[in-house]
matplotlib code that plots the C-alpha trace (Angstrom):
import matplotlib.pyplot as plt

x = [-81.6, -84.7, -88.4, -89.6, -93.1, -93.5, -91.5, -89.9, -86.4, -85.5, -83.1, -84.0, -85.4, -87.0, -89.1, -92.4, -93.6, -95.9, -97.3, -95.3, -97.9, -95.4, -94.7, -91.1, -89.1, -90.8, -89.4, -90.4, -92.3, -93.9, -93.9, -97.2, -96.0, -99.6, -101.0, -101.2, -102.6, -106.4, -108.6, -110.5, -114.0, -116.5, -114.1, -114.5, -111.5, -110.1, -111.7, -108.9, -106.3, -103.0, -102.5, -99.2, -98.8, -95.8, -92.6, -93.2, -96.7, -99.1, -102.7, -105.3, -108.6, -111.8, -112.9, -116.7, -117.6, -115.7, -113.6, -111.2, -107.9, -104.3, -101.0, -100.1, -103.7, -104.2, -107.3, -109.3, -109.7, -111.3, -109.1, -109.3, -111.2, -111.7, -110.3, -106.8, -105.1, -102.8, -101.4, -102.4, -99.4, -100.9, -104.2, -105.7, -104.4, -101.1, -102.9, -104.4, -100.8, -99.7, -102.6, -101.8, -98.2, -98.3, -101.7, -102.7, -105.7, -107.0, -110.9, -112.1, -115.5, -113.8, -111.4, -111.8, -113.2, -112.0, -114.2, -113.0, -110.4, -109.0, -110.1, -107.8, -108.9, -108.0, -104.6, -103.8, -104.7, -102.6, -99.5, -100.2, -100.2, -96.8, -95.3, -96.3, -94.7, -91.1, -91.9, -94.4, -91.7, -89.2, -91.8, -92.9, -89.2, -88.9, -92.1, -90.7, -87.4, -89.1, -91.0, -87.8, -89.1, -86.5, -87.9, -86.9, -89.6, -88.2, -91.1, -94.5, -97.3, -100.3, -103.6, -104.7, -107.7, -105.5, -107.5, -105.0, -101.2, -99.3, -96.0, -93.5, -91.0, -88.3, -87.6, -85.6, -88.3, -91.8, -92.7, -95.6, -96.5, -100.0, -99.0, -97.1, -100.2, -102.1, -99.5, -99.3, -103.1, -103.1, -100.3, -101.3, -105.1, -105.3, -105.9, -102.7, -101.6, -98.4, -96.8, -93.7, -91.3, -88.0, -84.6, -84.8, -88.1, -86.7, -83.8, -86.1, -88.3, -85.4, -83.0, -79.3, -76.0, -74.5, -70.9, -70.9, -71.5, -75.0, -78.4, -79.8, -81.5, -84.4, -85.2, -85.0, -86.1, -86.1, -89.7, -89.4, -87.0, -85.6, -83.8, -80.0, -77.9, -74.2, -74.0, -74.3, -71.1, -69.4, -70.4, -68.8, -65.6, -66.1, -64.6, -67.2, -66.7, -69.9, -68.7, -68.2, -71.2, -73.7, -75.5, -77.0, -79.7, -77.3, -78.4, -76.6, -76.6, -79.3, -76.7, -75.2, -78.0, -77.5, -74.6, -75.3, -77.0, -74.0, -71.6, -73.7, -73.7, -70.0, -69.2, -70.9, -67.9, -65.6, -65.2, -66.4, -63.9, -64.7, -62.4, -58.8, -56.0, -53.6, -50.0, -46.8, -45.7, -48.9, -52.6, -53.7, -56.9, -59.0, -58.5, -60.4, -61.7, -60.9, -63.9, -62.5, -59.1, -60.5, -58.2, -58.6, -56.1, -54.8, -52.2, -50.6, -51.7, -48.5, -48.5, -52.1, -51.2, -48.2, -48.9, -46.1, -47.6, -50.7, -50.8, -53.2, -54.6, -57.0, -60.3, -59.1, -56.0, -58.0, -60.3, -57.3, -55.8, -59.1, -59.4, -55.9, -56.8, -59.9, -57.7, -55.3, -52.5, -50.8, -48.8, -45.4, -46.2, -49.0, -46.5, -46.1, -49.6, -49.3, -49.6, -47.8, -50.3, -48.6, -50.7, -49.7, -50.2, -51.4, -49.0, -51.2, -50.9, -49.1, -48.2, -47.5, -46.3, -49.5, -49.4, -46.0, -45.8, -42.7, -44.0, -44.4, -41.0, -38.8, -38.1, -38.0, -35.5, -36.0, -33.4, -31.8, -32.4, -29.1, -28.6, -28.5, -25.1, -25.6, -22.7, -24.0, -27.5, -26.2, -24.2, -27.3, -29.6, -27.2, -25.2, -23.1, -21.4, -18.4, -17.4, -15.5, -18.6, -17.2, -19.1, -17.4, -16.5, -18.9, -17.6, -17.4, -16.9, -13.5, -13.3, -10.8, -7.9, -8.4, -5.5, -3.3, -3.9, -1.0, 0.0, -2.1, -4.8, -4.9, -8.0, -8.3, -11.0, -13.4, -13.9, -17.6, -17.4, -16.0, -18.7, -21.4, -19.8, -19.8, -23.5, -24.3, -22.4, -24.0, -27.3, -30.2, -32.1, -29.8, -30.5, -27.7, -26.7, -27.2, -26.3, -22.8, -22.2, -23.3, -20.9, -18.0, -18.8, -18.9, -15.6, -13.9, -15.3]
y = [6.5, 5.8, 6.0, 9.6, 9.4, 6.0, 6.9, 3.5, 4.7, 1.5, 1.6, 1.3, -2.1, -2.4, -5.4, -3.9, -5.4, -2.5, -2.1, 1.1, 3.3, 6.2, 5.3, 6.3, 3.1, 0.7, -0.5, 1.0, 3.9, 6.6, 10.3, 12.0, 15.2, 16.1, 15.9, 19.7, 20.6, 21.3, 19.8, 22.1, 23.0, 20.4, 17.5, 14.6, 12.9, 9.7, 6.7, 4.2, 3.9, 2.1, -0.2, -1.8, -5.2, -7.2, -6.5, -5.0, -6.4, -3.6, -3.5, -1.1, -1.0, 1.0, 3.4, 3.1, 4.5, 7.8, 7.4, 10.2, 8.3, 9.5, 7.8, 5.6, 4.7, 1.0, -0.2, -3.4, -4.6, -7.6, -10.7, -13.7, -15.0, -13.3, -10.0, -8.6, -5.6, -3.2, 0.3, 3.1, 4.3, 6.6, 8.4, 11.1, 12.1, 10.4, 7.1, 7.8, 8.2, 4.9, 3.0, 4.2, 3.4, 0.0, -1.5, 0.1, -2.4, -1.8, -1.9, 0.1, -1.6, -5.0, -3.8, -5.0, -2.7, -1.1, -2.1, 0.7, 1.7, -1.4, -1.8, -2.7, -6.4, -6.6, -5.1, -7.5, -10.4, -9.0, -8.8, -12.3, -13.5, -11.9, -13.6, -17.0, -16.7, -17.6, -20.8, -21.9, -21.3, -23.6, -26.3, -26.1, -26.4, -29.6, -31.1, -30.3, -31.9, -35.1, -35.4, -34.8, -31.8, -29.7, -26.3, -23.6, -21.9, -18.4, -16.5, -17.0, -14.3, -14.8, -13.2, -10.9, -13.0, -16.2, -18.1, -18.3, -18.3, -17.7, -19.6, -18.1, -20.6, -20.8, -23.8, -24.5, -26.7, -27.7, -29.2, -31.4, -30.1, -31.5, -33.8, -31.0, -28.8, -31.7, -32.1, -28.4, -28.1, -30.9, -29.4, -25.7, -26.0, -23.1, -22.5, -22.9, -21.0, -21.7, -19.0, -19.4, -16.4, -15.8, -15.4, -11.7, -11.4, -13.6, -11.2, -8.2, -9.8, -11.0, -8.0, -8.0, -6.2, -6.1, -6.2, -2.4, -2.3, -0.9, -2.4, -4.2, -1.9, -4.3, -4.3, -0.5, 1.5, -0.6, -1.5, -3.1, -5.8, -5.2, -7.9, -7.7, -9.3, -10.0, -7.4, -4.7, -5.9, -6.1, -2.5, -1.3, -3.3, -5.5, -9.0, -11.7, -13.2, -14.6, -14.4, -10.7, -9.8, -11.8, -10.4, -11.9, -13.6, -15.4, -13.4, -10.5, -7.3, -4.8, -2.0, -3.1, -1.2, 2.0, 3.4, 1.5, 4.4, 6.6, 4.1, 3.6, 7.3, 7.6, 4.7, 6.4, 8.7, 5.7, 3.8, 0.2, -2.3, -5.0, -3.4, -4.5, -2.0, -3.0, -1.8, -2.8, -4.6, -6.6, -6.4, -5.3, -6.4, -4.5, -5.4, -3.0, 0.6, 3.0, 5.3, 7.7, 8.2, 8.2, 5.4, 2.3, -0.5, -2.6, -5.3, -7.2, -10.7, -12.3, -10.0, -10.4, -12.4, -10.1, -7.2, -5.1, -5.4, -3.3, 0.0, 2.8, 5.0, 7.9, 7.6, 10.3, 8.3, 5.1, 6.9, 8.2, 4.7, 3.3, 6.0, 5.2, 1.5, 2.3, 4.3, 1.3, 2.8, 1.1, 3.0, 1.7, 1.0, 1.8, 3.0, 6.1, 7.1, 6.6, 9.7, 9.8, 10.6, 12.0, 11.5, 13.9, 12.5, 14.9, 16.0, 14.9, 11.1, 9.1, 12.0, 10.1, 6.9, 5.0, 3.2, 1.7, -2.1, -2.0, 0.5, -2.3, -4.0, -1.7, -2.7, 0.1, -0.5, 1.0, 3.5, 3.2, 6.1, 7.9, 8.5, 12.3, 13.6, 14.8, 17.3, 19.0, 19.2, 20.8, 23.3, 24.1, 24.5, 26.8, 28.9, 31.5, 33.6, 35.9, 39.1, 37.2, 35.3, 32.0, 30.2, 30.2, 27.0, 25.9, 27.0, 24.2, 24.5, 23.7, 20.5, 19.5, 17.5, 13.9, 11.9, 10.0, 12.6, 13.6, 17.1, 20.1, 20.8, 17.2, 15.1, 11.4, 10.4, 7.9, 4.6, 4.3, 0.6, 0.1, 2.2, 0.2, -3.0, -1.8, -0.8, -4.2, -6.1, -4.2, -5.8, -3.3, -1.9, -3.6, -2.2, -0.9, -2.7, 0.1, -2.2, -2.9, 0.8, 1.7, -0.9, 0.5, 4.0, 3.0, 1.2, 4.3, 6.4]
z = [-15.8, -13.9, -14.4, -14.6, -13.1, -11.5, -8.4, -8.1, -8.9, -10.7, -13.6, -17.3, -18.0, -14.5, -15.8, -14.8, -18.1, -18.9, -15.4, -14.7, -16.3, -16.9, -20.5, -19.9, -19.2, -21.7, -25.0, -28.3, -26.8, -28.9, -28.1, -28.9, -30.5, -31.4, -27.9, -27.2, -30.6, -30.6, -33.3, -35.7, -34.8, -35.7, -36.0, -33.7, -32.2, -33.8, -32.0, -32.7, -29.9, -30.0, -27.0, -25.9, -24.3, -23.2, -25.1, -28.5, -29.2, -30.0, -31.3, -32.4, -30.5, -31.0, -28.3, -28.8, -25.4, -26.0, -22.9, -22.2, -22.6, -22.4, -23.0, -20.0, -19.0, -18.1, -20.1, -20.3, -23.9, -25.7, -26.0, -28.2, -26.3, -22.9, -21.6, -21.6, -20.0, -21.8, -21.6, -24.0, -26.1, -28.8, -29.0, -31.2, -34.6, -34.1, -33.9, -37.3, -38.7, -36.9, -38.4, -42.0, -41.5, -39.9, -41.1, -44.4, -44.8, -41.3, -41.0, -38.1, -37.9, -37.4, -34.6, -31.1, -28.5, -25.3, -22.4, -20.1, -17.5, -15.8, -12.2, -9.3, -9.4, -13.1, -12.5, -9.6, -11.8, -14.6, -12.3, -11.1, -14.7, -15.3, -12.3, -13.6, -17.0, -16.1, -14.3, -17.0, -19.7, -17.9, -17.5, -21.1, -22.2, -20.1, -21.8, -25.3, -24.5, -23.2, -26.5, -28.5, -30.4, -32.3, -31.1, -28.6, -26.5, -25.9, -24.3, -22.8, -22.5, -20.3, -20.9, -18.1, -17.1, -16.7, -19.3, -22.2, -22.7, -25.9, -26.3, -28.7, -30.2, -32.9, -35.0, -38.2, -39.7, -39.2, -35.8, -34.9, -31.4, -31.0, -28.2, -26.6, -26.5, -24.8, -22.2, -21.5, -21.3, -18.7, -16.8, -16.7, -17.0, -19.5, -23.2, -25.2, -28.4, -30.2, -32.3, -34.3, -34.6, -36.4, -34.8, -35.2, -33.5, -30.7, -30.2, -30.2, -27.5, -25.2, -25.8, -25.3, -25.9, -29.4, -30.4, -30.5, -26.7, -26.9, -26.6, -29.6, -32.1, -32.6, -28.8, -28.4, -31.4, -34.6, -35.5, -38.9, -40.1, -43.5, -45.4, -45.2, -48.0, -48.4, -51.2, -48.5, -47.0, -50.5, -51.3, -48.0, -48.7, -45.7, -45.3, -45.7, -42.3, -40.9, -37.4, -37.6, -39.8, -37.8, -34.8, -31.7, -33.7, -36.0, -39.0, -40.8, -38.7, -39.4, -39.1, -42.4, -44.1, -42.2, -44.3, -47.5, -49.3, -48.6, -50.0, -53.1, -53.7, -53.2, -55.6, -58.4, -58.7, -59.3, -62.6, -62.8, -61.5, -64.1, -66.7, -66.8, -67.4, -70.2, -70.1, -71.9, -68.7, -68.6, -67.7, -64.2, -62.5, -60.0, -56.3, -54.0, -53.6, -50.7, -50.7, -48.0, -49.6, -53.2, -54.4, -56.5, -56.0, -58.9, -59.3, -62.2, -62.8, -61.5, -58.4, -57.2, -54.1, -53.2, -50.9, -52.4, -55.9, -55.0, -56.7, -55.6, -58.4, -58.3, -60.2, -62.7, -63.5, -64.0, -66.4, -68.3, -68.7, -69.8, -72.4, -73.7, -73.9, -76.0, -78.4, -78.7, -76.6, -73.7, -71.1, -70.0, -66.4, -64.0, -61.4, -63.6, -62.7, -59.0, -56.8, -53.5, -50.8, -47.7, -44.6, -41.9, -38.5, -35.8, -33.1, -30.3, -31.1, -28.5, -26.4, -23.2, -24.9, -24.1, -27.5, -27.0, -26.8, -24.6, -22.0, -19.3, -20.1, -18.0, -14.5, -12.0, -9.2, -5.8, -4.9, -1.5, 0.7, 1.8, 5.4, 6.1, 7.3, 10.8, 10.7, 7.6, 9.0, 12.2, 10.3, 8.1, 11.1, 13.1, 10.6, 12.3, 9.8, 10.7, 9.1, 6.3, 5.4, 6.8, 9.6, 13.0, 14.7, 17.3, 20.7, 23.2, 27.0, 28.3, 30.4, 32.9, 31.7, 32.8, 34.1, 31.7, 28.9, 26.7, 25.7, 26.4, 23.9, 22.9, 23.7, 23.5, 21.1, 22.7, 20.9, 20.0, 19.6, 23.1, 24.5, 22.8, 24.0, 27.6, 27.3, 25.9, 28.6, 31.5, 32.4, 32.0, 35.0, 37.5, 41.0, 43.1, 46.2, 48.8, 51.8, 50.6, 49.9, 53.4, 55.0, 53.0, 54.1, 57.7, 57.5, 56.1, 58.9]

ax = plt.figure().add_subplot(projection="3d")
ax.plot(x, y, z, "-o")
ax.set_aspect("equal")
plt.show()
């Protein structure tokens, strides 16, 4: 995917840091679905505008000059102190909804103001500020390590007028960074602001790939961070393994809350697992619940640790046994209430044997190529069938009988080995001696 309107053709995450202006390749963008709806007659447009800065930082500013703004415009706004440059993300009535949703106690009269559309000089200075952030972050980390501070500086955000820089850091405890601020002010010659963030906010600012293979939810579309507890994993029958349940930030994954409501609704159809089932064989305790197969697993007290001692029961059977126990009756054995569930596997599973563990163990030997039979090939190429359907023998011209030959009709078979030996012994390309032949011919004359 590439930017739709900026024309750069760079992929998603082109690191333009808000300077693209297309509002199509940035993180946490908002689609204005009320843009083409006209306001009622006599109603003035909402003067509060949402402006987006680096990463997911957004703010609400007041458009006191009634400038015609649209999503994607680069504007010059008031900073604290100084001036800053941002990109307009939401205008109009949708901004009113965003204000009521994100900042219920927002006071419009105390909001900072929009100065106007950013000039080219402001944009050039803004791009220069973005190019300095990476180098400044590395130097600030070096200064923090030299002072022995237990903190991690994860991101730096420059103000567009190059008068102030905000340093985002994470730390487990309280950090005294007064000396660090002095050192950084002397080194960078700017106003320093330190802001502590959590590990989840750090992951949302930096981004990354989760264990599911997709981009982190907090860096793409998740705007609020809700608390995630281990009870969400217990309701979903997940093993309490912190290595599997933790995300890139080291905290519990936010996706544990996505299906929690569905599990809570499904578990209402099951009886409570704190009741023990009493039988003549002994009492059985609850082990786990399979929500999808509608089964509850029980095991006798002496067979809890044994895998073969688990007995799946349907919720209706469990309620029936609980009712018998309340009436003072005990069934003989829980296995009498078990129902065999036959799971039919589809026919298309493992069609080509790709799931077999031994598919690479077989050794394929190369077959030797057989030499073709020349006689058979000659007969197949020149078939001459007679009237009886049998091929005629190949007619050969009669040759004169050489001397020393035996009976008539018998031919002496040449020895192929002898012929090859003679060919090998004779030197190749040996010129004939014409002079000797001429002398012999003259002597005979």
